[in-house]
VEXLONU-310699 format. One record per residue (C-alpha): x, y, z; residue number from 1. Coordinates in steps of 0.1 Angstrom, whole numbers, plus 5000, padded with zeros to 4 digits. Each point is the difference from the previous one (the first is absolute). Example, Ala and Ser with C-alpha at 12.3 -4.5 7.8 and 13.67 -1.06 7.14 Angstrom:
! residues 2
+------+------+------+-----+
!   xx !   yy !   zz ! num !
+------+------+------+-----+
! 5123 ! 4955 ! 5078 !   1 !
! 5014 ! 5034 ! 4993 !   2 !
+------+------+------+-----+
! end
This chain:
! residues 285
+------+------+------+-----+
!   xx !   yy !   zz ! num !
+------+------+------+-----+
! 5000 ! 5001 ! 4999 !   1 !
! 5011 ! 5034 ! 4992 !   2 !
! 4994 ! 5033 ! 5018 !   3 !
! 5006 ! 5015 ! 5032 !   4 !
! 4982 ! 4990 ! 5030 !   5 !
! 4970 ! 5023 ! 5017 !   6 !
! 4993 ! 5004 ! 5037 !   7 !
! 4989 ! 4964 ! 5001 !   8 !
! 5033 ! 4987 ! 4990 !   9 !
! 4984 ! 4984 ! 4969 !  10 !
! 5012 ! 5011 ! 4964 !  11 !
! 4974 ! 5018 ! 4978 !  12 !
! 4990 ! 4964 ! 4981 !  13 !
! 4995 ! 4982 ! 5032 !  14 !
! 4977 ! 5029 ! 5012 !  15 !
! 4980 ! 4997 ! 4970 !  16 !
! 4996 ! 4964 ! 5000 !  17 !
! 4985 ! 4999 ! 5036 !  18 !
! 4976 ! 5027 ! 4991 !  19 !
! 4988 ! 4974 ! 4972 !  20 !
! 4998 ! 4970 ! 5021 !  21 !
! 4964 ! 5001 ! 5007 !  22 !
! 4993 ! 5002 ! 4963 !  23 !
! 5023 ! 4969 ! 4993 !  24 !
! 4982 ! 4979 ! 5029 !  25 !
! 4969 ! 5010 ! 4985 !  26 !
! 5011 ! 4991 ! 4964 !  27 !
! 5009 ! 4966 ! 5013 !  28 !
! 4963 ! 4995 ! 5013 !  29 !
! 4985 ! 5014 ! 4970 !  30 !
! 5020 ! 4974 ! 4978 !  31 !
! 4974 ! 4974 ! 5012 !  32 !
! 4971 ! 5017 ! 4983 !  33 !
! 4988 ! 4986 ! 4965 !  34 !
! 4993 ! 5033 ! 4985 !  35 !
! 4976 ! 5009 ! 4970 !  36 !
! 4997 ! 5033 ! 4983 !  37 !
! 4969 ! 5017 ! 4989 !  38 !
! 4996 ! 5037 ! 4990 !  39 !
! 4975 ! 5025 ! 4985 !  40 !
! 4996 ! 5035 ! 4990 !  41 !
! 4979 ! 5021 ! 5025 !  42 !
! 4981 ! 5033 ! 4989 !  43 !
! 5008 ! 5023 ! 5025 !  44 !
! 4976 ! 5028 ! 4989 !  45 !
! 4977 ! 5000 ! 5032 !  46 !
! 5031 ! 4998 ! 5021 !  47 !
! 5017 ! 5031 ! 4984 !  48 !
! 4962 ! 5018 ! 5005 !  49 !
! 5003 ! 4990 ! 5037 !  50 !
! 5036 ! 5013 ! 5004 !  51 !
! 4990 ! 5032 ! 4980 !  52 !
! 4971 ! 5005 ! 5025 !  53 !
! 5022 ! 4993 ! 5029 !  54 !
! 5027 ! 5024 ! 4990 !  55 !
! 4972 ! 5027 ! 4996 !  56 !
! 4991 ! 4995 ! 5035 !  57 !
! 5038 ! 5001 ! 5013 !  58 !
! 5005 ! 4962 ! 5003 !  59 !
! 5028 ! 4981 ! 4982 !  60 !
! 4993 ! 4961 ! 4994 !  61 !
! 5025 ! 4978 ! 4981 !  62 !
! 4992 ! 4974 ! 4976 !  63 !
! 5015 ! 4973 ! 5021 !  64 !
! 4971 ! 5012 ! 5026 !  65 !
! 4971 ! 4992 ! 4980 !  66 !
! 5015 ! 4965 ! 4990 !  67 !
! 5005 ! 4993 ! 5037 !  68 !
! 4965 ! 5011 ! 5007 !  69 !
! 4986 ! 4979 ! 4970 !  70 !
! 5023 ! 4971 ! 5009 !  71 !
! 4985 ! 4995 ! 5036 !  72 !
! 4964 ! 5002 ! 4990 !  73 !
! 5007 ! 4973 ! 4968 !  74 !
! 5020 ! 4976 ! 5022 !  75 !
! 4973 ! 5003 ! 5028 !  76 !
! 4978 ! 4988 ! 4973 !  77 !
! 5023 ! 4972 ! 4991 !  78 !
! 5010 ! 4985 ! 5031 !  79 !
! 5019 ! 4969 ! 4980 !  80 !
! 5024 ! 5026 ! 4984 !  81 !
! 5005 ! 5014 ! 5040 !  82 !
! 5019 ! 4969 ! 5010 !  83 !
! 5033 ! 4985 ! 5004 !  84 !
! 5012 ! 4964 ! 4999 !  85 !
! 4999 ! 4980 ! 5034 !  86 !
! 5019 ! 4968 ! 5008 !  87 !
! 4982 ! 4970 ! 5006 !  88 !
! 4998 ! 4982 ! 5031 !  89 !
! 5029 ! 4974 ! 5006 !  90 !
! 4992 ! 4968 ! 4977 !  91 !
! 4981 ! 5019 ! 4976 !  92 !
! 5000 ! 5008 ! 4967 !  93 !
! 4988 ! 5026 ! 4970 !  94 !
! 4991 ! 5035 ! 4998 !  95 !
! 4986 ! 5020 ! 5031 !  96 !
! 4994 ! 5038 ! 5003 !  97 !
! 4990 ! 5023 ! 5027 !  98 !
! 4977 ! 5029 ! 4993 !  99 !
! 5001 ! 5033 ! 5016 ! 100 !
! 4971 ! 5021 ! 5013 ! 101 !
! 5015 ! 5033 ! 4992 ! 102 !
! 5021 ! 5014 ! 4974 ! 103 !
! 5036 ! 5013 ! 5007 ! 104 !
! 5018 ! 5014 ! 4971 ! 105 !
! 5041 ! 4997 ! 4999 ! 106 !
! 5009 ! 5034 ! 4984 ! 107 !
! 5033 ! 4998 ! 4983 ! 108 !
! 5021 ! 5034 ! 5007 ! 109 !
! 5032 ! 5015 ! 4981 ! 110 !
! 5018 ! 5015 ! 5031 ! 111 !
! 5036 ! 5011 ! 5007 ! 112 !
! 5016 ! 4985 ! 5032 ! 113 !
! 5032 ! 5016 ! 5010 ! 114 !
! 5004 ! 5016 ! 4966 ! 115 !
! 4993 ! 4968 ! 4980 ! 116 !
! 4969 ! 4989 ! 4983 ! 117 !
! 4980 ! 4968 ! 5012 ! 118 !
! 4965 ! 4985 ! 5002 ! 119 !
! 4979 ! 5003 ! 5031 ! 120 !
! 4966 ! 4985 ! 5001 ! 121 !
! 4971 ! 5017 ! 5020 ! 122 !
! 4970 ! 4982 ! 5011 ! 123 !
! 4967 ! 5017 ! 4998 ! 124 !
! 4972 ! 4979 ! 5017 ! 125 !
! 4964 ! 5002 ! 5001 ! 126 !
! 4997 ! 5009 ! 4962 ! 127 !
! 4965 ! 4985 ! 4995 ! 128 !
! 4986 ! 5031 ! 5020 ! 129 !
! 5027 ! 5027 ! 5001 ! 130 !
! 4990 ! 5032 ! 4981 ! 131 !
! 5019 ! 5019 ! 4976 ! 132 !
! 5012 ! 5026 ! 5024 ! 133 !
! 5015 ! 4977 ! 5025 ! 134 !
! 5018 ! 4980 ! 4973 ! 135 !
! 5015 ! 5029 ! 4988 ! 136 !
! 5013 ! 5011 ! 5037 ! 137 !
! 5016 ! 4969 ! 5003 ! 138 !
! 5019 ! 5002 ! 4965 ! 139 !
! 5009 ! 5036 ! 5008 ! 140 !
! 5015 ! 4988 ! 5032 ! 141 !
! 5024 ! 4980 ! 4983 ! 142 !
! 5010 ! 5028 ! 4979 ! 143 !
! 5014 ! 5020 ! 5029 ! 144 !
! 5041 ! 5002 ! 5004 ! 145 !
! 5011 ! 4971 ! 5023 ! 146 !
! 4975 ! 4973 ! 4988 ! 147 !
! 5025 ! 4971 ! 5009 ! 148 !
! 4998 ! 5012 ! 5037 ! 149 !
! 4964 ! 4997 ! 5004 ! 150 !
! 4990 ! 4974 ! 5028 ! 151 !
! 4982 ! 4980 ! 4975 ! 152 !
! 5037 ! 4990 ! 4983 ! 153 !
! 5017 ! 4989 ! 5033 ! 154 !
! 4999 ! 4964 ! 4986 ! 155 !
! 5017 ! 5010 ! 4965 ! 156 !
! 5026 ! 5019 ! 5022 ! 157 !
! 5005 ! 4968 ! 5024 ! 158 !
! 5002 ! 4978 ! 4969 ! 159 !
! 5028 ! 5023 ! 4986 ! 160 !
! 5021 ! 4998 ! 5034 ! 161 !
! 4996 ! 4961 ! 5004 ! 162 !
! 5027 ! 4977 ! 4986 ! 163 !
! 4985 ! 4985 ! 4969 ! 164 !
! 4993 ! 4964 ! 5014 ! 165 !
! 4981 ! 5014 ! 5028 ! 166 !
! 4981 ! 5024 ! 4980 ! 167 !
! 4990 ! 4975 ! 4973 ! 168 !
! 4987 ! 4979 ! 5031 ! 169 !
! 4981 ! 5027 ! 5016 ! 170 !
! 4983 ! 5013 ! 4966 ! 171 !
! 4988 ! 4963 ! 4995 ! 172 !
! 4987 ! 4998 ! 5035 ! 173 !
! 4979 ! 5031 ! 4996 ! 174 !
! 4983 ! 4984 ! 4970 ! 175 !
! 4997 ! 4964 ! 5016 ! 176 !
! 4962 ! 5007 ! 5011 ! 177 !
! 4980 ! 5010 ! 4970 ! 178 !
! 4976 ! 5020 ! 5024 ! 179 !
! 5030 ! 5023 ! 5007 ! 180 !
! 5008 ! 5006 ! 4963 ! 181 !
! 4974 ! 5034 ! 5000 ! 182 !
! 5024 ! 5016 ! 5023 ! 183 !
! 5034 ! 4990 ! 4981 ! 184 !
! 4991 ! 4998 ! 4962 ! 185 !
! 4965 ! 5012 ! 4998 ! 186 !
! 4974 ! 4981 ! 4980 ! 187 !
! 5005 ! 5019 ! 4968 ! 188 !
! 5031 ! 5017 ! 4985 ! 189 !
! 4995 ! 5033 ! 4981 ! 190 !
! 5031 ! 5016 ! 4982 ! 191 !
! 4997 ! 5031 ! 4978 ! 192 !
! 5028 ! 5013 ! 4974 ! 193 !
! 4975 ! 5026 ! 4988 ! 194 !
! 5023 ! 5029 ! 5009 ! 195 !
! 5027 ! 4983 ! 4975 ! 196 !
! 4991 ! 4996 ! 4961 ! 197 !
! 4991 ! 4965 ! 5008 ! 198 !
! 4969 ! 4988 ! 4984 ! 199 !
! 4998 ! 4965 ! 5013 ! 200 !
! 5020 ! 4976 ! 5019 ! 201 !
! 4993 ! 4968 ! 5022 ! 202 !
! 5015 ! 4990 ! 5035 ! 203 !
! 4992 ! 4973 ! 5028 ! 204 !
! 4996 ! 5018 ! 5031 ! 205 !
! 4996 ! 4968 ! 5022 ! 206 !
! 4964 ! 5002 ! 5003 ! 207 !
! 4973 ! 4980 ! 4980 ! 208 !
! 4994 ! 5032 ! 4978 ! 209 !
! 5023 ! 5027 ! 4990 ! 210 !
! 4990 ! 5032 ! 4982 ! 211 !
! 5024 ! 5020 ! 4977 ! 212 !
! 4989 ! 5033 ! 4991 ! 213 !
! 5015 ! 5018 ! 4969 ! 214 !
! 4999 ! 5037 ! 4991 ! 215 !
! 4969 ! 5018 ! 4990 ! 216 !
! 5002 ! 5013 ! 4966 ! 217 !
! 4975 ! 5014 ! 4973 ! 218 !
! 4998 ! 4974 ! 4974 ! 219 !
! 4975 ! 4996 ! 4972 ! 220 !
! 4968 ! 4977 ! 5006 ! 221 !
! 4969 ! 4988 ! 4982 ! 222 !
! 4967 ! 5012 ! 5019 ! 223 !
! 4967 ! 4992 ! 4979 ! 224 !
! 5017 ! 4995 ! 4970 ! 225 !
! 5019 ! 5032 ! 5002 ! 226 !
! 5038 ! 5005 ! 5008 ! 227 !
! 5006 ! 5027 ! 5030 ! 228 !
! 5028 ! 5005 ! 5026 ! 229 !
! 4998 ! 4991 ! 5033 ! 230 !
! 5024 ! 4995 ! 5030 ! 231 !
! 5010 ! 4964 ! 5001 ! 232 !
! 5018 ! 4978 ! 5025 ! 233 !
! 5017 ! 4967 ! 4996 ! 234 !
! 4990 ! 4975 ! 5031 ! 235 !
! 5019 ! 4970 ! 5004 ! 236 !
! 4991 ! 4972 ! 5023 ! 237 !
! 5022 ! 4972 ! 5010 ! 238 !
! 4980 ! 4969 ! 5018 ! 239 !
! 5017 ! 4972 ! 5018 ! 240 !
! 4984 ! 4969 ! 4983 ! 241 !
! 5004 ! 4981 ! 5033 ! 242 !
! 4973 ! 5020 ! 5012 ! 243 !
! 4976 ! 5011 ! 4975 ! 244 !
! 4995 ! 4988 ! 4964 ! 245 !
! 4998 ! 5020 ! 4969 ! 246 !
! 4964 ! 5008 ! 4997 ! 247 !
! 4996 ! 5011 ! 5034 ! 248 !
! 5030 ! 5025 ! 4997 ! 249 !
! 4986 ! 5011 ! 4964 ! 250 !
! 4966 ! 5009 ! 5024 ! 251 !
! 5021 ! 5020 ! 5021 ! 252 !
! 5020 ! 5019 ! 4973 ! 253 !
! 4964 ! 5006 ! 4983 ! 254 !
! 4984 ! 5013 ! 5033 ! 255 !
! 5029 ! 5024 ! 5008 ! 256 !
! 4999 ! 5014 ! 4962 ! 257 !
! 4962 ! 5005 ! 5002 ! 258 !
! 5005 ! 5016 ! 5037 ! 259 !
! 5024 ! 5023 ! 4987 ! 260 !
! 4982 ! 5008 ! 4968 ! 261 !
! 4969 ! 5006 ! 5017 ! 262 !
! 5014 ! 5016 ! 5031 ! 263 !
! 4974 ! 5015 ! 5026 ! 264 !
! 5011 ! 5003 ! 5036 ! 265 !
! 4963 ! 5009 ! 5006 ! 266 !
! 5012 ! 5032 ! 5018 ! 267 !
! 4975 ! 5027 ! 4997 ! 268 !
! 5009 ! 5040 ! 4995 ! 269 !
! 5034 ! 4991 ! 4988 ! 270 !
! 4993 ! 5019 ! 4964 ! 271 !
! 5007 ! 4963 ! 4983 ! 272 !
! 4964 ! 4992 ! 4986 ! 273 !
! 4998 ! 5038 ! 4987 ! 274 !
! 5035 ! 4995 ! 4984 ! 275 !
! 4990 ! 4969 ! 4983 ! 276 !
! 4967 ! 5012 ! 4984 ! 277 !
! 5017 ! 5032 ! 4988 ! 278 !
! 5028 ! 4978 ! 4983 ! 279 !
! 4976 ! 4986 ! 4973 ! 280 !
! 5012 ! 4973 ! 4978 ! 281 !
! 5033 ! 5001 ! 5015 ! 282 !
! 4995 ! 4981 ! 5031 ! 283 !
! 4982 ! 4968 ! 5005 ! 284 !
! 4961 ! 5004 ! 5011 ! 285 !
+------+------+------+-----+
! end
């Protein structure tokens, strides 16, 4: 290894490897999955209309907030996808899953830790009933400086300090009981590269379903036999074939597409319905 040692006595490369240990342990776990990839294009016209109405009221909302909002409701309607593989009792064979009553998203974050970029995963529980405002507040919390020092990332910091063999054992122990997985990995993984010129991508987040959102960009689309321009987003869904089958995963993706394209949070007086009516043919009714 090259480079001068820092205050901890470790050279820069060693410190970088320590910061990524939690990611490497997770990848070892995720390698057991049997991933299959689906994707679709989502017309974000109604989402953009709602964001415009929110900005007019002085409220900023990210695209990820809407995706998380829809994800919580959709997975609550599809409990077979809000699940994880579970070990069979001793002597029994065959697939077995455990379903979760609540939806917890694991949101991948690109953050700097000690000056270097790394991936942190924030957990957002109770998404089946969380409102847009509450979801945005959680996301904003992780945009503040010093994200890596927040109490919820104490486990990540510990894994970086432990010797690799002990860290690997600690990570495996945390996942041994499937009922504890929502508090470690969440029940659904969500990643977004919409802030980059990326249209679509796929990843396996260690959960039965992983959602991958690309950028929102204006594209030509056909409506009622005519071509118009609409804000479109590519949405990828990776599912673990050990937990669900392709038809069930396609139903989840289709429900997500519909929920986003026909978005309505039911809030009164937010100016959204007026904006939709005034937009005419540019927005879906």
